[in-house]
N, C-alpha and C positions, 0 to 999 in steps of 0.2 A: 547409425547407432538408437541403442533403445531408446522409442517414445518420439522421435524426433523423423520426420518422414523425406526432409526435405531440408534447403538453404535459406536463412531468413532473406527476406526481401523488402524494399523500401515501401512502407505503405503512405506516410506523409513525412511532409519537413518542415521546417519553419517555428520548430517551437522556442521556446526560452528554457523552459524547465518542465516537463511533460511528467505528472504524477496522478495516481488517483485512477488508474488505468479502470474499466470497467465496459460489460458488454451489457446493452440492455435494448429491447425492443430492436433487435438486428441491428443495432450501430455498433459503434467503437463510441465510449467517452471519455475525455482526460480533462484534469486539472493543468494550466498552466501558471504555476507558483508566480513569475514575475511578470506576467503580462494581466496579472487579474482577472483571467477568465476562465468558463468552464465551456468544452465544447465538444459537439458530435461529428462524428464521421460520416459521411458519404461511402459509398461501396468504392469510389473512386479515390480515397484518400483525403476528398476537399473537406474543409472543415465548418462548422456552421457554429456561429457563438450563443450560446443557449443562455450565458450570466456573465455580466461583469461587476468583480464587486471592489473595493476599495480596501483589499487585504490578501492575503495568500491565499490560493484556494489549495484544496488540498485532497481528501476522503470525500469519495461521493456514492449516495446508496439513494433508494426508493422506499417510500413509505407503501401500503398496500392500495393508495386512492391513486398512487401515479407522482404523487410530490416528491421532485426531489430534494433529498439534503445534501448540503454541502459545508465541510467544514470550513472556517474561517480561521487559519492558523491564529495570528497575531492577535485577534481581539478576544479568541477563546471562546467562540460561539459555533452551534450548528447553525445554519441557515436553511428555510424552507422556499422552495419555489413552487407553488401548486400549478396542475396544469393550467392554468388560466394565466399565469404569468407573475402572479402576485407573488410578492416576496415578504417574509415574514421572517425575524428570530424562533426557533424551534428550540432553541437552548441556549441559555448563559452559561457557562462552565466556567466563569472566572475564578468563582469562590471556591472551586474543586481543582483546577490546574496550575500549578505554580510555572509550570514551563508552556511555550507553545502547545497546541493540538496538532496532531499528525494525521495518519492514517485511520481507517473508518472501514470497517463493515456492517450492515444494517441484512438482518435476519428476515423471514419471510412475516415475523408479526409485526415490522415495525420496528422494532429495538433496535437501537445504533450501539455500535461499539466503537469508543473511540481512543485511541492515545494520545499520551501528552508527556514530552519529553522528559519532564521531571527540571529543567533547568536551562538557562538561555545560553544553547552550544553557540551561534552564531555571535553572543556578543562575548564568547571568550570564559564564561562563567566555569566554575569548579562542576566536576558531575557530580550529578545528584540523581538517583532511580527516579523512576518513572512511573506513571498509573495508567490503567485503563479504567474509564469511566463508562458506565452503561448507562442509556437515554431510551427512555420509553416512548412508545407510539405518543403518548402526549404532551413529551419533554419534559416529564420529572426523570432526573437524574441524581446517581450516586456512583461512589466508587467501588468499582467491581474486585481492582486487583490492584496491589501497591509493590513496591520494590522490584519493580522490572526495570531491568536494564537496556534503556531507549527501547520501549515497545514502537515494532515500525513493521506492517504488514501483519493482517489476521482473516481470518478465515472462521467460520462455523462450520462443524463438522462433528457428529454424532453424538451431539446434547453438550460440545464443549467449543471453548473458543480457542484457537489455535494461534498462539501470537508469536513472531519474531523478536526475541531480544538482540538489537544489535551488536550491543557492546558487549555482548555475553556469550556468541557464537552458539545460539540455541535458541528453537521452539518449543515454546512453553503452552500446555494445554491445562485452561483452569475451566473449572461447573462452570455452568452460566447464572449457579448462584453464588460464585465468588468462595464457596466453602472448602474446594480441593482444587490443587494442582499439581500438575506433575511434568517432567523434561518429557516431549515430544518428539527431540530428536537433538543430540547435542552434536555440533558440527565443527567447534575449534574446541580448543582449552580454554578456559577463563583468561583474562589477563592476569598480570602478574601484581597491578597496583590499578585502582579506580580511578584514574585522570585519564584526561581524554588524549593524551599523546602516548600514553604508553597503550591504551586500548586500540587508536588507530593503528600501532606500530607492530603489535602482538595478534590480533586478532585475526586467524585466519578465514574465516567465512562470516560476513558480516551481512545478515539477513535484513534485507529489504522487502520492497512491495511482492507477493506473492499471489499464487491462485492455484487453489482446489482443483484435482481433476477425478474423474469419476470411479478411477481406482483407491483413493485417498490418499495419493500423492501429493506433493507440493513441487509446484514450480515455487522457486526460488531466486530472486535476482541477491547475488553477492555483490554489493553496491562498492566496494573496494577492490575488487579481484577480476574486473572485465569478464565478468560470467553471469549465466543464468543454468541453475541445476534443478533438475528433478530428484525430489529428495521423499525417499521412504520414511515412514514411521520407524524410529530408531537412529536415522541418520545416514543409510546409505545412500549413495548418491549415483541413481539411476543412468541419467545421462546428463551431458554437460554441451552447454551451447557459449561460445566463445564471440566476446561483445566485438565489434567493429575495433579496426585500429584508433589508438588516442580516445576511445568512448568506453562508458560504464553503463550497465544496465542497471537502472532503478526501481521499475513497477513494470508488472504485467498482469495480464487478464487474459481469462480462457474463452474460446466460443465452441461451439461445437466440433470443430476437428484443428482449430488453429489458436496459435497463442499468438500475442499482440505483447510487446517490447517496447519500453521508451529506453533509448540511449541518449545518453549527452556526454559533453567533456567530463572529467573525475572529480570528484566531492570535492569540495574548498574551491573550484574553479569558480570567478565572477560572472555567473552565467546572467545579470540582470543587463540589458539592453541588447544581449544575443539572440541571434537567430539560427543556433546549431544542434537545437534535440529534435531527432527524429523519430518516427513511429515506426517499426518491423514489424511484420509476422511471421511468423513457420509453419508450415502444417505438422501436425503433430497425431500419435496414433491414438491416443486418448483425449479427449474434449471435456468440456466442464459436465458435472452431474445434471442427470435427469434429459442429455442433449440429446437428439434423435440422430442414428447413424454414429455410434462410437463406431 
């Protein structure tokens, strides 16, 4: 199949709900929501605990000085772990985020772009659109874009932020000054009504975590349809990977020639206290931008 050079293989197991996957300094990294930990993995899949917080960690990224940024979902903060291990609050976003924070991407300058739900999904609140907040390297924050249908998974590409709108079945490209937006890829028709039950039953592709390859295509985890897809701008699906039986893909990251995928029980399952989420790797034809040996 175009883009995929082999079958997924087990890399690491024992996660509760693994999110925020990243490749950094030659290692894979992940957040585990329910264990409250940020992890790095050796080449043998052995995990190293980097940070433990009293919150649900999500999106990860790095500042130019090597500091690790971590989204603390429920307290609506971004934490900063400096190279010496000191942990501080990089940005408190409670005034800008009515819903929990979610995924985050950090660009080469250290500017972070973090999505927020817009509403309390887990508490059964009525659907409301969310936003993306831009956080400068010094921690100053402002809302970059509003009226997003559950922003989830994002990359910076060609001077734009490309963000998945899970509840609208599309990727939207937003200029980094927030002044322009366009549909980057339409993957499913919009739902007939803006309520969670209708959305969950009707949206045929629900983008979650994503990763940009060197050809400008996106690996996208379709979090409610047991697959990950390689998507071209405009919406053509170039390749598709089925999740293991009984599991769904929630997040992914790219290395030089390898895709890392987080797989676990279906959305809505009670992951807390379980350890049945796994990381899988699969060789791919095109790796992360800038990688040698593409």
